C-alpha positions in Angstrom: 140.4 48.1 -1.9 139.9 47.6 2.2 142.5 50.0 3.8 141.7 52.8 6.5 143.9 54.7 4.6 141.6 55.3 1.5 138.0 55.3 3.3 135.9 57.6 1.2 138.3 57.9 -1.9 135.9 58.3 -5.0 137.4 57.6 -7.9 137.3 60.2 -10.9 136.7 57.6 -13.7 136.2 53.6 -14.4 138.6 51.4 -14.5 138.5 49.8 -18.2 136.6 46.6 -17.6 134.4 48.6 -16.0 133.7 50.5 -19.2 133.7 47.6 -21.2 131.4 45.9 -19.7 129.1 49.2 -19.6 130.1 49.2 -23.2 128.4 46.0 -23.7 125.1 46.8 -22.2 126.1 45.4 -17.9 124.3 46.9 -15.2 127.2 47.9 -12.4 125.5 47.3 -9.3 128.8 48.8 -7.1 132.4 47.8 -5.0 132.2 44.5 -3.0 134.8 44.1 0.2 138.1 43.0 -0.5 140.8 42.3 1.9 143.0 45.5 3.2 144.9 46.2 -0.7 144.2 43.0 -1.6 146.2 41.2 0.2 146.1 38.9 3.5 144.4 41.1 6.1 140.5 39.9 6.1 137.3 42.3 5.4 134.2 41.6 7.2 132.7 38.8 4.2 131.4 35.9 5.4 130.9 32.4 3.6 127.8 32.2 2.3 127.6 28.6 3.0 129.1 28.6 6.6 129.0 32.2 8.3 131.7 31.2 10.7 134.0 30.1 8.1 135.9 32.7 5.7 135.3 33.4 2.0 138.5 33.5 1.3 139.8 36.4 -0.4 141.3 38.7 -1.5 138.1 39.3 -3.7 135.9 37.9 -0.6 133.0 40.1 -1.5 132.7 39.1 -5.3 132.8 35.6 -4.3 130.4 35.6 -1.9 127.7 37.7 -3.9 128.0 35.5 -6.8 127.5 32.5 -4.4 124.9 34.5 -2.6 122.7 35.3 -5.3 123.3 38.5 -4.8 124.3 38.9 -8.5 125.0 36.3 -11.1 128.7 38.1 -12.3 131.3 39.6 -10.4 135.2 40.7 -11.1 137.9 40.3 -8.7 141.8 40.1 -9.1 144.7 37.5 -8.4 148.3 38.3 -7.5 148.5 35.0 -5.7 145.1 32.8 -4.8 142.6 35.9 -5.0 140.4 34.6 -7.2 141.1 30.5 -7.2 140.9 30.6 -3.9 137.6 32.2 -2.4 135.5 30.7 -5.6 136.2 27.3 -4.4 135.7 27.9 -1.0 132.0 29.4 -1.9 131.2 27.2 -4.1 131.7 29.1 -7.6 133.4 29.2 -10.6 135.9 31.7 -11.0 138.4 32.1 -13.6 142.0 33.9 -13.9 142.9 34.7 -17.6 146.7 34.5 -19.0 147.7 37.5 -18.1 148.0 40.5 -19.6 144.7 39.1 -21.3 142.3 41.7 -19.2 143.4 44.7 -18.8 144.3 46.2 -15.6 143.9 50.2 -15.9 142.0 51.9 -13.3 142.6 49.3 -10.7 144.7 49.5 -7.3 148.3 48.0 -8.6 150.4 45.4 -6.5 152.5 43.9 -8.8 153.1 44.3 -13.0 154.3 41.0 -12.9 151.9 39.0 -11.0 148.4 41.2 -11.0 145.8 39.5 -12.6 142.1 40.1 -13.6 139.6 36.9 -13.0 135.5 36.6 -13.2 133.0 35.2 -10.7 129.6 33.0 -12.3 127.6 30.4 -11.4 127.7 28.8 -14.3 130.6 28.2 -17.3 128.1 29.4 -19.8 128.4 32.7 -18.0 132.4 33.0 -17.1 132.9 32.4 -21.4 130.3 35.4 -21.4 131.8 37.7 -19.3 135.2 36.8 -20.2 135.0 37.5 -24.1 133.7 40.7 -23.1 136.7 41.4 -20.8 139.5 40.6 -22.9 141.2 43.3 -25.2 143.9 46.3 -25.5 144.7 49.2 -23.5 147.4 51.7 -23.5 147.4 52.5 -19.6 148.0 48.5 -19.3 151.7 47.9 -21.2 151.4 44.2 -21.2 147.9 43.7 -22.5 148.5 43.6 -26.9 146.1 44.1 -29.3 144.7 40.7 -30.3 141.4 39.7 -32.1 138.4 38.9 -30.1 138.3 35.4 -28.4 135.1 33.4 -29.0 134.8 32.5 -25.1 131.4 31.5 -25.7 131.3 29.8 -28.8 134.4 27.4 -28.2 133.5 26.7 -24.7 129.9 25.4 -25.9 131.5 23.1 -28.3 132.7 19.6 -28.1 136.6 19.0 -27.6 137.7 17.0 -30.6 138.9 14.2 -28.6 137.9 13.2 -25.1 141.0 15.3 -23.2 143.6 13.7 -21.5 143.9 15.4 -17.7 147.7 16.0 -16.6 147.2 15.6 -12.3 149.6 17.3 -10.6 150.3 17.8 -7.3 152.5 20.4 -7.3 155.1 22.4 -4.8 152.0 22.7 -2.1 150.8 18.7 -1.9 152.1 18.5 1.8 149.8 21.4 3.0 146.8 19.9 1.3 144.4 18.1 3.7 143.9 14.3 4.3 140.1 14.3 2.8 141.2 16.8 0.1 144.5 13.8 -1.0 141.3 11.4 -0.9 138.9 13.1 -3.2 141.4 13.6 -6.0 142.5 10.4 -5.7 139.0 9.1 -6.6 138.9 11.7 -8.7 141.9 10.7 -10.9 140.7 6.8 -10.2 137.2 7.5 -11.8 138.6 9.4 -14.9 140.5 6.3 -15.8 143.0 6.8 -18.6 141.7 10.0 -19.4 144.5 11.3 -16.9 147.6 10.7 -16.1 149.7 12.0 -13.1 152.4 14.3 -13.9 155.6 14.8 -12.0 156.7 18.8 -12.0 160.6 19.6 -12.1 162.5 20.1 -9.5 162.9 23.4 -10.1 159.1 24.5 -9.4 159.6 23.3 -5.5 161.3 27.3 -5.2 158.2 28.5 -6.8 156.6 29.7 -4.2 159.7 31.7 -3.0 160.5 33.5 -6.5 156.6 34.1 -6.1 157.3 36.0 -3.0 160.3 37.7 -3.5 158.3 39.7 -7.0 155.1 40.2 -5.3 156.5 41.8 -1.9 159.4 43.6 -4.0 156.7 45.0 -5.8 153.9 45.6 -3.6 156.7 47.5 -1.4 157.5 50.3 -4.6 153.6 50.7 -5.2 152.5 51.2 -1.9 155.0 53.1 -1.0 152.7 56.2 -0.5 150.7 54.1 1.7 154.0 53.3 4.0 155.3 56.5 4.4 152.1 58.4 5.2 149.9 55.7 7.1 152.0 52.4 7.8 150.8 52.7 11.3 147.0 52.3 10.3 148.1 49.1 8.0 148.0 45.9 9.7 150.3 43.7 11.3 150.0 41.5 8.2 150.5 44.1 6.0 153.5 46.1 7.3 155.6 42.9 7.5 154.7 42.1 3.5 156.1 45.6 2.8 158.7 46.0 5.3 160.4 42.5 3.8 159.6 44.2 0.2 161.8 47.0 1.0 165.0 45.0 1.5 164.5 42.4 -1.4 167.7 43.2 -3.3 167.9 43.5 -7.1 169.9 41.0 -7.8 167.6 38.5 -6.0 164.2 40.8 -7.7 166.1 40.1 -11.0 166.9 36.5 -10.7 163.8 35.4 -9.0 161.7 37.4 -12.6 164.4 35.4 -14.7 162.6 32.7 -13.9 159.4 32.8 -14.9 160.1 32.6 -18.7 162.6 29.1 -17.9 159.6 27.6 -16.4 157.1 28.5 -18.7 159.1 27.0 -21.1 159.3 23.7 -19.2 155.5 23.5 -19.1 155.3 23.4 -23.0 156.0 19.7 -23.3 153.4 19.0 -20.8 150.6 20.7 -22.9 151.7 19.1 -25.7 150.5 16.2 -24.1 147.7 17.4 -22.1 144.8 19.5 -22.8 144.8 20.7 -19.1 146.4 20.4 -15.7 144.1 19.3 -12.8 145.0 20.6 -9.1 143.3 21.3 -6.0 142.3 25.1 -5.9 143.0 25.0 -1.9 144.2 23.0 1.0 140.8 22.0 1.5 137.2 23.7 2.2 136.9 26.8 4.1 139.0 26.9 7.3 136.2 27.9 10.2 137.2 31.9 11.7 137.2 34.8 10.0 140.8 36.0 11.0 142.4 34.5 7.9 141.0 34.1 4.4 143.0 30.5 4.1 146.2 29.0 2.3 146.8 31.1 -1.5 150.0 28.0 -1.9 147.8 26.2 -4.9 147.4 28.9 -6.7 151.2 30.7 -6.3 153.1 28.6 -9.6 150.0 29.3 -11.9 149.5 32.9 -11.0 153.9 33.4 -11.2 153.7 31.7 -14.4 150.4 33.8 -15.6 148.6 30.5 -17.1 144.6 30.6 -17.3 143.1 29.0 -14.2 140.1 28.4 -13.3 138.2 26.8 -10.3 135.2 24.4 -10.6 133.2 23.7 -7.6 132.5 20.1 -8.5 133.2 18.5 -4.9 132.2 19.4 -1.0 134.0 18.2 2.3 132.7 16.0 4.6 131.3 19.0 6.5 129.2 20.3 3.9 131.6 22.8 2.3 132.3 23.3 -1.2 135.8 21.3 -2.2 137.6 23.1 -5.3 138.6 21.4 -8.3 141.5 23.7 -10.5 142.3 23.4 -14.2 145.2 25.2 -15.6 146.2 25.5 -18.9 148.5 26.8 -21.1 149.1 30.3 -21.7 146.9 31.9 -24.6 144.9 28.9 -24.5 141.7 30.4 -22.7 139.2 29.5 -24.4 140.1 26.0 -24.9 141.0 25.8 -20.8 137.0 26.6 -20.6 135.7 23.8 -22.9 137.9 21.2 -21.1 136.6 22.4 -17.7 133.1 22.0 -19.2 134.0 18.8 -20.7 135.0 17.7 -17.0 132.0 19.4 -15.4 129.6 17.3 -17.7 131.7 14.2 -17.2 131.5 14.5 -13.4 127.7 15.7 -13.5 126.4 11.8 -15.1 128.8 10.1 -12.6 131.7 9.3 -15.1 133.8 10.8 -12.6 
């Protein structure tokens, strides 16, 4: 988990997702590098497309390993933008499912409200293959529930009954987007023609970054209390600052932020009645130069807060030749249909229709 406080730690048992993969016949190659406690302080991983640029984080090693061809599939976690952002920077598919779909048992807990397990692959078919094995109920994760097996592979391979309608969302972080990103999405929207409409989000979503920060820092402070008490001086300044702020969050502010989640989710109901998925940047731009930061997760924050499924599609590139990610977001529990819509969009772009 990327911290010196846990150096040499050997878990006594596999995480639930690893057990599920072993049972399905997967060969587990090992662990990849993550940032410190899956937050912002980077590890030693570099971007396979350009070693002077960040691979993103926190699942930096997983995205880079898939992009470099070291492994075909990898797992990661997302509490803010830790699957979608590195997938975008490294030019691979990265899928963060609906909150509670994949069990997190045996994985270091940062935030019960926000933690997701996600997957990386070089094809959409492989994303579906991996996701299909991982969905399930585990008594040790109270946010999972018994459900029928989701036929991800079959649904993702289907042709949509009608050409999907995508809602182009600029979102609360749009002003952080680089000019190149804004131009690229303007061209994509233009070429998709009548299959995309611009969607203006409710004003309430503008505060989503603040609500997410309140929840994440408060729950991190509780879950990393032992690390704080026993070794805070050995943590990075970034993580120490987050934990210190989390310890100061009032119960009133924390509960108020939690209460916004179902209200915002309900507000998207009308949008998803019309649109099959939402189209938005996966990150502000291509992977920033330098290894001291993992980049800005703000284009992922709202969707993580609301527990909606999201996927990065490596469909574009910047002027510097680095990947520029396209993010599709679906309604909660519509994960397989999101992959179907993603396949339609990727095929449309590939044949020059967008």
